[in-house]
All heavy atoms as TSV, in Angstrom:
chain	resi	resn	atom	element	x	y	z
A	1	MET	N	N	-63.020	21.500	-63.231
A	1	MET	CA	C	-62.691	22.231	-62.051
A	1	MET	C	C	-63.962	22.854	-61.454
A	1	MET	O	O	-64.806	23.376	-62.220
A	1	MET	CB	C	-61.692	23.373	-62.428
A	1	MET	CG	C	-61.282	24.210	-61.243
A	1	MET	SD	S	-60.037	25.440	-61.601
A	1	MET	CE	C	-58.592	24.514	-61.689
A	2	GLN	N	N	-64.095	22.731	-60.217
A	2	GLN	CA	C	-65.320	23.297	-59.492
A	2	GLN	C	C	-64.927	24.595	-58.803
A	2	GLN	O	O	-63.768	24.760	-58.453
A	2	GLN	CB	C	-65.826	22.308	-58.474
A	2	GLN	CG	C	-66.453	21.083	-59.039
A	2	GLN	CD	C	-67.038	20.253	-57.944
A	2	GLN	OE1	O	-66.662	20.298	-56.783
A	2	GLN	NE2	N	-67.981	19.411	-58.279
A	3	SER	N	N	-65.884	25.423	-58.686
A	3	SER	CA	C	-65.612	26.615	-57.930
A	3	SER	C	C	-66.775	26.893	-56.951
A	3	SER	O	O	-67.830	26.319	-57.109
A	3	SER	CB	C	-65.481	27.864	-58.831
A	3	SER	OG	O	-66.710	28.085	-59.493
A	4	ALA	N	N	-66.474	27.581	-55.887
A	4	ALA	CA	C	-67.499	27.889	-54.894
A	4	ALA	C	C	-67.287	29.336	-54.396
A	4	ALA	O	O	-66.196	29.789	-54.273
A	4	ALA	CB	C	-67.356	26.915	-53.683
A	5	TYR	N	N	-68.377	29.979	-54.187
A	5	TYR	CA	C	-68.363	31.386	-53.647
A	5	TYR	C	C	-69.013	31.207	-52.276
A	5	TYR	O	O	-70.109	30.761	-52.086
A	5	TYR	CB	C	-69.197	32.303	-54.485
A	5	TYR	CG	C	-69.341	33.654	-53.841
A	5	TYR	CD1	C	-68.389	34.632	-53.874
A	5	TYR	CD2	C	-70.484	33.975	-53.153
A	5	TYR	CE1	C	-68.489	35.823	-53.304
A	5	TYR	CE2	C	-70.734	35.228	-52.542
A	5	TYR	CZ	C	-69.693	36.128	-52.608
A	5	TYR	OH	O	-69.847	37.331	-52.040
A	6	ILE	N	N	-68.292	31.661	-51.256
A	6	ILE	CA	C	-68.760	31.612	-49.859
A	6	ILE	C	C	-68.880	33.103	-49.440
A	6	ILE	O	O	-67.905	33.848	-49.405
A	6	ILE	CB	C	-67.818	30.893	-48.984
A	6	ILE	CG1	C	-67.439	29.522	-49.460
A	6	ILE	CG2	C	-68.420	30.847	-47.534
A	6	ILE	CD1	C	-68.576	28.565	-49.656
A	7	ASP	N	N	-70.115	33.461	-49.019
A	7	ASP	CA	C	-70.352	34.821	-48.477
A	7	ASP	C	C	-70.023	34.783	-47.006
A	7	ASP	O	O	-70.725	34.142	-46.238
A	7	ASP	CB	C	-71.792	35.180	-48.753
A	7	ASP	CG	C	-72.048	36.645	-48.371
A	7	ASP	OD1	O	-71.469	37.166	-47.390
A	7	ASP	OD2	O	-72.922	37.290	-49.088
A	8	CYS	N	N	-68.966	35.402	-46.617
A	8	CYS	CA	C	-68.544	35.357	-45.201
A	8	CYS	C	C	-69.488	35.978	-44.221
A	8	CYS	O	O	-69.417	35.753	-43.031
A	8	CYS	CB	C	-67.110	35.930	-45.073
A	8	CYS	SG	S	-65.858	34.881	-45.854
A	9	GLU	N	N	-70.373	36.901	-44.746
A	9	GLU	CA	C	-71.396	37.468	-43.855
A	9	GLU	C	C	-72.474	36.454	-43.551
A	9	GLU	O	O	-73.060	36.499	-42.432
A	9	GLU	CB	C	-71.939	38.707	-44.464
A	9	GLU	CG	C	-70.960	39.903	-44.415
A	9	GLU	CD	C	-71.598	41.168	-44.936
A	9	GLU	OE1	O	-72.818	41.258	-45.010
A	9	GLU	OE2	O	-70.803	42.062	-45.249
A	10	ILE	N	N	-72.796	35.597	-44.506
A	10	ILE	CA	C	-73.839	34.585	-44.360
A	10	ILE	C	C	-73.266	33.368	-43.650
A	10	ILE	O	O	-73.982	32.763	-42.820
A	10	ILE	CB	C	-74.439	34.249	-45.711
A	10	ILE	CG1	C	-75.180	35.449	-46.267
A	10	ILE	CG2	C	-75.413	33.087	-45.553
A	10	ILE	CD1	C	-75.680	35.277	-47.664
A	11	SER	N	N	-72.057	33.001	-43.948
A	11	SER	CA	C	-71.418	31.757	-43.469
A	11	SER	C	C	-70.109	32.003	-42.818
A	11	SER	O	O	-69.055	31.497	-43.301
A	11	SER	CB	C	-71.300	30.749	-44.558
A	11	SER	OG	O	-72.506	30.450	-45.196
A	12	PRO	N	N	-70.063	32.728	-41.739
A	12	PRO	CA	C	-68.735	33.006	-41.086
A	12	PRO	C	C	-68.041	31.758	-40.585
A	12	PRO	O	O	-66.816	31.750	-40.536
A	12	PRO	CB	C	-69.091	34.040	-39.979
A	12	PRO	CG	C	-70.556	33.788	-39.699
A	12	PRO	CD	C	-71.091	33.338	-41.026
A	13	GLU	N	N	-68.747	30.745	-40.247
A	13	GLU	CA	C	-68.109	29.491	-39.729
A	13	GLU	C	C	-67.303	28.806	-40.829
A	13	GLU	O	O	-66.265	28.340	-40.559
A	13	GLU	CB	C	-69.150	28.558	-39.146
A	13	GLU	CG	C	-70.199	28.019	-40.108
A	13	GLU	CD	C	-71.292	28.959	-40.495
A	13	GLU	OE1	O	-71.507	30.039	-39.870
A	13	GLU	OE2	O	-72.033	28.615	-41.440
A	14	ILE	N	N	-67.792	28.862	-42.057
A	14	ILE	CA	C	-67.058	28.258	-43.134
A	14	ILE	C	C	-65.825	29.013	-43.439
A	14	ILE	O	O	-64.691	28.438	-43.600
A	14	ILE	CB	C	-67.939	28.129	-44.427
A	14	ILE	CG1	C	-69.057	27.150	-44.203
A	14	ILE	CG2	C	-67.095	27.657	-45.622
A	14	ILE	CD1	C	-70.104	27.159	-45.302
A	15	CYS	N	N	-65.949	30.392	-43.417
A	15	CYS	CA	C	-64.723	31.221	-43.643
A	15	CYS	C	C	-63.697	31.006	-42.529
A	15	CYS	O	O	-62.484	30.898	-42.857
A	15	CYS	CB	C	-65.147	32.672	-43.729
A	15	CYS	SG	S	-66.163	32.999	-45.159
A	16	ALA	N	N	-64.121	30.903	-41.315
A	16	ALA	CA	C	-63.203	30.702	-40.215
A	16	ALA	C	C	-62.560	29.311	-40.323
A	16	ALA	O	O	-61.347	29.161	-40.108
A	16	ALA	CB	C	-63.921	30.801	-38.843
A	17	GLN	N	N	-63.314	28.349	-40.772
A	17	GLN	CA	C	-62.807	26.945	-40.927
A	17	GLN	C	C	-61.651	26.919	-41.907
A	17	GLN	O	O	-60.681	26.182	-41.763
A	17	GLN	CB	C	-63.923	26.016	-41.375
A	17	GLN	CG	C	-63.561	24.596	-41.476
A	17	GLN	CD	C	-64.725	23.737	-41.919
A	17	GLN	OE1	O	-65.683	24.224	-42.440
A	17	GLN	NE2	N	-64.643	22.442	-41.649
A	18	PHE	N	N	-61.721	27.777	-43.011
A	18	PHE	CA	C	-60.683	27.785	-43.970
A	18	PHE	C	C	-59.699	28.957	-43.742
A	18	PHE	O	O	-58.838	29.237	-44.654
A	18	PHE	CB	C	-61.304	27.971	-45.421
A	18	PHE	CG	C	-61.851	26.632	-45.902
A	18	PHE	CD1	C	-63.220	26.301	-45.705
A	18	PHE	CD2	C	-61.123	25.758	-46.569
A	18	PHE	CE1	C	-63.749	25.152	-46.110
A	18	PHE	CE2	C	-61.578	24.530	-46.993
A	18	PHE	CZ	C	-62.918	24.267	-46.802
A	19	GLY	N	N	-59.738	29.613	-42.618
A	19	GLY	CA	C	-58.763	30.622	-42.255
A	19	GLY	C	C	-58.893	31.905	-43.057
A	19	GLY	O	O	-57.968	32.608	-43.292
A	20	VAL	N	N	-60.123	32.199	-43.458
A	20	VAL	CA	C	-60.386	33.459	-44.226
A	20	VAL	C	C	-60.910	34.520	-43.264
A	20	VAL	O	O	-62.007	34.424	-42.672
A	20	VAL	CB	C	-61.452	33.221	-45.330
A	20	VAL	CG1	C	-61.826	34.504	-46.077
A	20	VAL	CG2	C	-60.916	32.201	-46.339
A	21	PHE	N	N	-60.074	35.516	-43.035
A	21	PHE	CA	C	-60.442	36.594	-42.082
A	21	PHE	C	C	-60.436	37.978	-42.749
A	21	PHE	O	O	-60.774	38.916	-42.102
A	21	PHE	CB	C	-59.523	36.555	-40.810
A	21	PHE	CG	C	-59.617	35.247	-40.119
A	21	PHE	CD1	C	-58.601	34.302	-40.260
A	21	PHE	CD2	C	-60.742	34.896	-39.382
A	21	PHE	CE1	C	-58.674	33.059	-39.584
A	21	PHE	CE2	C	-60.838	33.685	-38.728
A	21	PHE	CZ	C	-59.797	32.808	-38.849
A	22	SER	N	N	-59.997	38.047	-43.996
A	22	SER	CA	C	-60.033	39.265	-44.769
A	22	SER	C	C	-60.409	38.907	-46.194
A	22	SER	O	O	-60.197	37.791	-46.671
A	22	SER	CB	C	-58.706	40.046	-44.695
A	22	SER	OG	O	-57.634	39.290	-45.315
A	23	LEU	N	N	-60.965	39.915	-46.905
A	23	LEU	CA	C	-61.479	39.666	-48.241
A	23	LEU	C	C	-60.789	40.582	-49.197
A	23	LEU	O	O	-60.452	41.720	-48.818
A	23	LEU	CB	C	-62.945	39.778	-48.248
A	23	LEU	CG	C	-63.746	38.857	-47.357
A	23	LEU	CD1	C	-65.212	39.208	-47.368
A	23	LEU	CD2	C	-63.552	37.403	-47.781
A	24	PRO	N	N	-60.745	40.286	-50.490
A	24	PRO	CA	C	-61.132	39.050	-51.127
A	24	PRO	C	C	-60.077	37.988	-50.973
A	24	PRO	O	O	-58.888	38.260	-50.725
A	24	PRO	CB	C	-61.251	39.449	-52.597
A	24	PRO	CG	C	-60.257	40.539	-52.775
A	24	PRO	CD	C	-60.275	41.280	-51.473
A	25	VAL	N	N	-60.440	36.716	-51.104
A	25	VAL	CA	C	-59.565	35.604	-51.005
A	25	VAL	C	C	-59.927	34.609	-52.064
A	25	VAL	O	O	-61.067	34.329	-52.353
A	25	VAL	CB	C	-59.631	34.894	-49.610
A	25	VAL	CG1	C	-58.773	33.610	-49.609
A	25	VAL	CG2	C	-59.198	35.811	-48.535
A	26	VAL	N	N	-58.893	34.011	-52.712
A	26	VAL	CA	C	-59.092	32.917	-53.650
A	26	VAL	C	C	-58.157	31.839	-53.152
A	26	VAL	O	O	-56.958	31.977	-52.993
A	26	VAL	CB	C	-58.723	33.293	-55.107
A	26	VAL	CG1	C	-58.734	32.042	-55.979
A	26	VAL	CG2	C	-59.674	34.283	-55.664
A	27	LYS	N	N	-58.727	30.653	-52.899
A	27	LYS	CA	C	-57.964	29.461	-52.526
A	27	LYS	C	C	-58.176	28.401	-53.559
A	27	LYS	O	O	-59.345	28.137	-53.931
A	27	LYS	CB	C	-58.374	28.962	-51.171
A	27	LYS	CG	C	-58.006	29.892	-50.005
A	27	LYS	CD	C	-58.255	29.245	-48.687
A	27	LYS	CE	C	-57.888	30.289	-47.574
A	27	LYS	NZ	N	-57.149	29.633	-46.467
A	28	VAL	N	N	-57.094	27.746	-54.034
A	28	VAL	CA	C	-57.189	26.729	-55.042
A	28	VAL	C	C	-56.727	25.435	-54.488
A	28	VAL	O	O	-55.607	25.342	-53.933
A	28	VAL	CB	C	-56.373	27.082	-56.286
A	28	VAL	CG1	C	-56.524	26.033	-57.385
A	28	VAL	CG2	C	-56.861	28.406	-56.856
A	29	PHE	N	N	-57.581	24.454	-54.544
A	29	PHE	CA	C	-57.264	23.111	-54.030
A	29	PHE	C	C	-57.272	22.112	-55.137
A	29	PHE	O	O	-58.096	22.179	-56.041
A	29	PHE	CB	C	-58.329	22.644	-53.010
A	29	PHE	CG	C	-58.424	23.497	-51.759
A	29	PHE	CD1	C	-59.104	24.618	-51.698
A	29	PHE	CD2	C	-57.726	23.069	-50.627
A	29	PHE	CE1	C	-59.193	25.400	-50.559
A	29	PHE	CE2	C	-57.699	23.851	-49.433
A	29	PHE	CZ	C	-58.536	24.995	-49.399
A	30	ILE	N	N	-56.325	21.128	-55.106
A	30	ILE	CA	C	-56.346	20.052	-56.005
A	30	ILE	C	C	-56.328	18.737	-55.104
A	30	ILE	O	O	-55.428	18.632	-54.259
A	30	ILE	CB	C	-55.147	20.005	-56.951
A	30	ILE	CG1	C	-55.221	21.166	-57.956
A	30	ILE	CG2	C	-55.103	18.633	-57.688
A	30	ILE	CD1	C	-54.106	21.229	-58.980
A	31	GLU	N	N	-57.344	17.998	-55.181
A	31	GLU	CA	C	-57.499	16.778	-54.404
A	31	GLU	C	C	-57.311	17.153	-52.902
A	31	GLU	O	O	-56.545	16.489	-52.191
A	31	GLU	CB	C	-56.592	15.635	-54.853
A	31	GLU	CG	C	-56.928	15.202	-56.223
A	31	GLU	CD	C	-56.139	13.988	-56.681
A	31	GLU	OE1	O	-55.377	13.427	-55.921
A	31	GLU	OE2	O	-56.307	13.670	-57.861
A	32	ASP	N	N	-58.021	18.117	-52.387
A	32	ASP	CA	C	-58.030	18.549	-51.007
A	32	ASP	C	C	-56.763	19.140	-50.487
A	32	ASP	O	O	-56.553	19.343	-49.310
A	32	ASP	CB	C	-58.468	17.416	-50.075
A	32	ASP	CG	C	-59.883	16.909	-50.353
A	32	ASP	OD1	O	-60.724	17.809	-50.750
A	32	ASP	OD2	O	-60.194	15.709	-50.164
A	33	LYS	N	N	-55.775	19.450	-51.404
A	33	LYS	CA	C	-54.559	20.036	-50.954
A	33	LYS	C	C	-54.514	21.464	-51.523
A	33	LYS	O	O	-54.750	21.729	-52.678
A	33	LYS	CB	C	-53.353	19.247	-51.587
A	33	LYS	CG	C	-51.976	19.824	-51.178
A	33	LYS	CD	C	-50.880	19.025	-51.729
A	33	LYS	CE	C	-49.540	19.685	-51.348
A	33	LYS	NZ	N	-48.438	19.042	-51.989
A	34	LEU	N	N	-54.194	22.464	-50.687
A	34	LEU	CA	C	-54.161	23.808	-51.003
A	34	LEU	C	C	-52.921	23.994	-51.923
A	34	LEU	O	O	-51.803	23.723	-51.505
A	34	LEU	CB	C	-53.993	24.701	-49.770
A	34	LEU	CG	C	-53.968	26.189	-50.024
A	34	LEU	CD1	C	-55.231	26.713	-50.632
A	34	LEU	CD2	C	-53.683	26.932	-48.749
A	35	ILE	N	N	-53.196	24.422	-53.112
A	35	ILE	CA	C	-52.154	24.686	-54.137
A	35	ILE	C	C	-51.754	26.139	-54.194
A	35	ILE	O	O	-50.539	26.431	-54.364
A	35	ILE	CB	C	-52.670	24.176	-55.547
A	35	ILE	CG1	C	-52.993	22.699	-55.490
A	35	ILE	CG2	C	-51.612	24.454	-56.616
A	35	ILE	CD1	C	-51.839	21.805	-55.083
A	36	GLU	N	N	-52.694	27.050	-54.082
A	36	GLU	CA	C	-52.419	28.439	-54.251
A	36	GLU	C	C	-53.383	29.216	-53.443
A	36	GLU	O	O	-54.558	28.821	-53.330
A	36	GLU	CB	C	-52.461	28.877	-55.752
A	36	GLU	CG	C	-51.989	30.271	-55.962
A	36	GLU	CD	C	-50.593	30.584	-55.606
A	36	GLU	OE1	O	-49.690	29.770	-55.836
A	36	GLU	OE2	O	-50.337	31.684	-54.946
A	37	GLU	N	N	-52.977	30.348	-52.884
A	37	GLU	CA	C	-53.881	31.216	-52.121
A	37	GLU	C	C	-53.475	32.700	-52.488
A	37	GLU	O	O	-52.369	33.032	-52.408
A	37	GLU	CB	C	-53.725	30.946	-50.641
A	37	GLU	CG	C	-54.501	31.836	-49.769
A	37	GLU	CD	C	-54.354	31.558	-48.293
A	37	GLU	OE1	O	-53.273	31.171	-47.899
A	37	GLU	OE2	O	-55.318	31.771	-47.583
A	38	GLU	N	N	-54.455	33.441	-52.859
A	38	GLU	CA	C	-54.250	34.844	-53.090
A	38	GLU	C	C	-55.277	35.659	-52.297
A	38	GLU	O	O	-56.400	35.202	-52.126
A	38	GLU	CB	C	-54.466	35.153	-54.628
A	38	GLU	CG	C	-53.490	34.506	-55.539
A	38	GLU	CD	C	-52.091	35.098	-55.470
A	38	GLU	OE1	O	-51.967	36.272	-55.021
A	38	GLU	OE2	O	-51.151	34.442	-55.787
A	39	PHE	N	N	-54.876	36.767	-51.776
A	39	PHE	CA	C	-55.753	37.642	-50.965
A	39	PHE	C	C	-55.400	39.060	-51.197
A	39	PHE	O	O	-54.330	39.382	-51.616
A	39	PHE	CB	C	-55.776	37.240	-49.514
A	39	PHE	CG	C	-54.410	37.161	-48.924
A	39	PHE	CD1	C	-53.808	38.289	-48.382
A	39	PHE	CD2	C	-53.687	35.938	-48.932
A	39	PHE	CE1	C	-52.496	38.168	-47.849
A	39	PHE	CE2	C	-52.446	35.807	-48.355
A	39	PHE	CZ	C	-51.841	36.954	-47.855
A	40	GLY	N	N	-56.389	39.895	-50.929
A	40	GLY	CA	C	-56.247	41.293	-51.187
A	40	GLY	C	C	-56.287	41.641	-52.656
A	40	GLY	O	O	-56.985	40.953	-53.430
A	41	ALA	N	N	-55.463	42.572	-53.116
A	41	ALA	CA	C	-55.410	42.868	-54.556
A	41	ALA	C	C	-54.517	41.855	-55.221
A	41	ALA	O	O	-53.330	41.726	-54.803
A	41	ALA	CB	C	-54.906	44.321	-54.722
A	42	PHE	N	N	-54.992	41.155	-56.239
A	42	PHE	CA	C	-54.190	40.270	-56.983
A	42	PHE	C	C	-54.645	40.238	-58.444
A	42	PHE	O	O	-55.793	40.646	-58.723
A	42	PHE	CB	C	-54.212	38.875	-56.376
A	42	PHE	CG	C	-55.600	38.202	-56.289
A	42	PHE	CD1	C	-56.033	37.463	-57.379
A	42	PHE	CD2	C	-56.361	38.415	-55.210
A	42	PHE	CE1	C	-57.322	36.886	-57.301
A	42	PHE	CE2	C	-57.640	37.885	-55.136
A	42	PHE	CZ	C	-58.102	37.091	-56.222
A	43	SER	N	N	-53.779	39.746	-59.254
A	43	SER	CA	C	-54.132	39.693	-60.717
A	43	SER	C	C	-54.540	38.288	-61.064
A	43	SER	O	O	-53.946	37.256	-60.734
A	43	SER	CB	C	-52.817	40.015	-61.470
A	43	SER	OG	O	-52.920	39.635	-62.830
A	44	ILE	N	N	-55.681	38.214	-61.824
A	44	ILE	CA	C	-56.180	36.924	-62.249
A	44	ILE	C	C	-55.193	36.284	-63.211
A	44	ILE	O	O	-54.998	35.037	-63.158
A	44	ILE	CB	C	-57.549	37.095	-62.924
A	44	ILE	CG1	C	-58.624	37.616	-61.914
A	44	ILE	CG2	C	-58.072	35.762	-63.543
A	44	ILE	CD1	C	-58.889	36.679	-60.813
A	45	SER	N	N	-54.558	37.051	-64.048
A	45	SER	CA	C	-53.633	36.507	-64.982
A	45	SER	C	C	-52.381	35.915	-64.271
A	45	SER	O	O	-51.893	34.889	-64.719
A	45	SER	CB	C	-53.184	37.528	-66.074
A	45	SER	OG	O	-52.583	38.650	-65.493
A	46	GLN	N	N	-51.918	36.570	-63.233
A	46	GLN	CA	C	-50.807	36.027	-62.432
A	46	GLN	C	C	-51.255	34.732	-61.753
A	46	GLN	O	O	-50.463	33.811	-61.602
A	46	GLN	CB	C	-50.263	37.061	-61.480
A	46	GLN	CG	C	-49.508	38.138	-62.177
A	46	GLN	CD	C	-48.967	39.178	-61.099
A	46	GLN	OE1	O	-49.500	39.324	-60.014
A	46	GLN	NE2	N	-47.983	39.910	-61.572
A	47	LEU	N	N	-52.424	34.745	-61.259
A	47	LEU	CA	C	-52.995	33.504	-60.579
A	47	LEU	C	C	-53.011	32.376	-61.620
A	47	LEU	O	O	-52.585	31.267	-61.286
A	47	LEU	CB	C	-54.356	33.766	-60.008
A	47	LEU	CG	C	-55.054	32.539	-59.407
A	47	LEU	CD1	C	-54.342	32.045	-58.222
A	47	LEU	CD2	C	-56.512	32.933	-58.947
A	48	LYS	N	N	-53.466	32.639	-62.794
A	48	LYS	CA	C	-53.482	31.631	-63.810
A	48	LYS	C	C	-52.077	31.080	-64.116
A	48	LYS	O	O	-51.918	29.900	-64.215
A	48	LYS	CB	C	-54.128	32.168	-65.094
A	48	LYS	CG	C	-54.239	31.087	-66.187
A	48	LYS	CD	C	-54.653	31.724	-67.473
A	48	LYS	CE	C	-54.622	30.739	-68.652
A	48	LYS	NZ	N	-53.349	30.020	-68.871
A	49	GLU	N	N	-51.084	31.977	-64.213
A	49	GLU	CA	C	-49.737	31.568	-64.465
A	49	GLU	C	C	-49.219	30.699	-63.323
A	49	GLU	O	O	-48.523	29.667	-63.594
A	49	GLU	CB	C	-48.827	32.783	-64.575
A	49	GLU	CG	C	-48.990	33.540	-65.933
A	49	GLU	CD	C	-48.158	34.792	-65.976
A	49	GLU	OE1	O	-47.155	34.880	-65.250
A	49	GLU	OE2	O	-48.484	35.682	-66.771
A	50	LYS	N	N	-49.554	31.012	-62.131
A	50	LYS	CA	C	-49.090	30.199	-60.924
A	50	LYS	C	C	-49.740	28.849	-60.951
A	50	LYS	O	O	-49.146	27.877	-60.412
A	50	LYS	CB	C	-49.398	30.888	-59.668
A	50	LYS	CG	C	-48.599	32.158	-59.395
A	50	LYS	CD	C	-49.030	32.847	-58.101
A	50	LYS	CE	C	-48.205	34.104	-57.860
A	50	LYS	NZ	N	-48.697	34.734	-56.545
A	51	LEU	N	N	-50.943	28.704	-61.493
A	51	LEU	CA	C	-51.685	27.462	-61.477
A	51	LEU	C	C	-51.341	26.589	-62.690
A	51	LEU	O	O	-51.668	25.356	-62.677
A	51	LEU	CB	C	-53.170	27.720	-61.437
A	51	LEU	CG	C	-53.689	28.362	-60.139
A	51	LEU	CD1	C	-55.135	28.699	-60.263
A	51	LEU	CD2	C	-53.350	27.525	-58.934
A	52	ASP	N	N	-50.789	27.129	-63.777
A	52	ASP	CA	C	-50.512	26.385	-64.961
A	52	ASP	C	C	-49.705	25.080	-64.723
A	52	ASP	O	O	-50.120	24.012	-65.101
A	52	ASP	CB	C	-49.845	27.214	-66.031
A	52	ASP	CG	C	-50.773	28.091	-66.775
A	52	ASP	OD1	O	-52.019	27.894	-66.687
A	52	ASP	OD2	O	-50.271	29.057	-67.363
A	53	ARG	N	N	-48.603	25.169	-64.028
A	53	ARG	CA	C	-47.722	24.014	-63.762
A	53	ARG	C	C	-48.369	22.966	-62.890
A	53	ARG	O	O	-48.470	21.793	-63.288
A	53	ARG	CB	C	-46.376	24.420	-63.294
A	53	ARG	CG	C	-45.405	23.246	-63.079
A	53	ARG	CD	C	-44.032	23.761	-62.816
A	53	ARG	NE	N	-43.084	22.631	-62.776
A	53	ARG	CZ	C	-42.770	22.006	-61.641
A	53	ARG	NH1	N	-43.268	22.429	-60.505
A	53	ARG	NH2	N	-41.991	20.979	-61.588
A	54	PRO	N	N	-48.878	23.301	-61.701
A	54	PRO	CA	C	-49.452	22.292	-60.889
A	54	PRO	C	C	-50.697	21.649	-61.505
A	54	PRO	O	O	-50.935	20.478	-61.363
A	54	PRO	CB	C	-49.829	23.013	-59.534
A	54	PRO	CG	C	-49.546	24.441	-59.732
A	54	PRO	CD	C	-48.808	24.600	-60.987
A	55	TYR	N	N	-51.489	22.456	-62.211
A	55	TYR	CA	C	-52.688	21.921	-62.903
A	55	TYR	C	C	-52.372	20.940	-63.945
A	55	TYR	O	O	-52.898	19.855	-64.016
A	55	TYR	CB	C	-53.571	23.042	-63.323
A	55	TYR	CG	C	-54.898	22.541	-63.860
A	55	TYR	CD1	C	-55.856	22.047	-63.025
A	55	TYR	CD2	C	-55.195	22.584	-65.225
A	55	TYR	CE1	C	-57.127	21.568	-63.508
A	55	TYR	CE2	C	-56.393	22.139	-65.734
A	55	TYR	CZ	C	-57.356	21.630	-64.848
A	55	TYR	OH	O	-58.574	21.218	-65.331
A	56	SER	N	N	-51.319	21.276	-64.748
A	56	SER	CA	C	-50.948	20.397	-65.811
A	56	SER	C	C	-50.307	19.130	-65.312
A	56	SER	O	O	-50.518	18.051	-65.844
A	56	SER	CB	C	-49.967	21.063	-66.813
A	56	SER	OG	O	-48.777	21.416	-66.193
A	57	MET	N	N	-49.621	19.207	-64.193
A	57	MET	CA	C	-49.028	17.969	-63.602
A	57	MET	C	C	-50.167	17.089	-63.065
A	57	MET	O	O	-50.062	15.889	-63.139
A	57	MET	CB	C	-48.031	18.371	-62.415
A	57	MET	CG	C	-46.793	19.042	-62.929
A	57	MET	SD	S	-45.732	19.671	-61.617
A	57	MET	CE	C	-45.363	18.227	-60.700
A	58	TRP	N	N	-51.156	17.733	-62.478
A	58	TRP	CA	C	-52.299	16.978	-61.956
A	58	TRP	C	C	-53.002	16.248	-63.079
A	58	TRP	O	O	-53.387	15.070	-62.914
A	58	TRP	CB	C	-53.228	17.885	-61.173
A	58	TRP	CG	C	-54.456	17.196	-60.632
A	58	TRP	CD1	C	-54.549	16.264	-59.617
A	58	TRP	CD2	C	-55.788	17.340	-61.167
A	58	TRP	NE1	N	-55.839	15.912	-59.463
A	58	TRP	CE2	C	-56.607	16.501	-60.386
A	58	TRP	CE3	C	-56.335	18.093	-62.200
A	58	TRP	CZ2	C	-57.954	16.437	-60.599
A	58	TRP	CZ3	C	-57.673	18.001	-62.425
A	58	TRP	CH2	C	-58.522	17.187	-61.641
A	59	LEU	N	N	-53.196	16.953	-64.225
A	59	LEU	CA	C	-53.877	16.299	-65.367
A	59	LEU	C	C	-53.107	15.140	-65.929
A	59	LEU	O	O	-53.695	14.184	-66.418
A	59	LEU	CB	C	-54.080	17.322	-66.446
A	59	LEU	CG	C	-55.145	18.382	-66.260
A	59	LEU	CD1	C	-55.190	19.364	-67.429
A	59	LEU	CD2	C	-56.488	17.773	-66.107
A	60	ALA	N	N	-51.779	15.200	-65.759
A	60	ALA	CA	C	-50.916	14.101	-66.289
A	60	ALA	C	C	-50.942	12.828	-65.454
A	60	ALA	O	O	-50.532	11.769	-65.921
A	60	ALA	CB	C	-49.481	14.554	-66.399
A	61	LEU	N	N	-51.528	12.882	-64.275
A	61	LEU	CA	C	-51.592	11.694	-63.373
A	61	LEU	C	C	-52.505	10.628	-63.908
A	61	LEU	O	O	-53.448	10.755	-64.495
A	61	LEU	CB	C	-52.000	12.118	-61.998
A	61	LEU	CG	C	-51.106	12.931	-61.226
A	61	LEU	CD1	C	-51.655	13.320	-59.842
A	61	LEU	CD2	C	-49.769	12.243	-60.991
């Protein structure tokens, strides 16, 4: 799994391209498809739980 950190002050065009207008935001993509999006205050453990099923299904392909 790859990750990327985009600083919206340095690269506002990238943030706008992905519809990021408030921070913090985590967007998870599998094969260019948005699987999960969390913004504002969120729990990393809840994010992990939400990703377990789609990620395991993707690995099974």
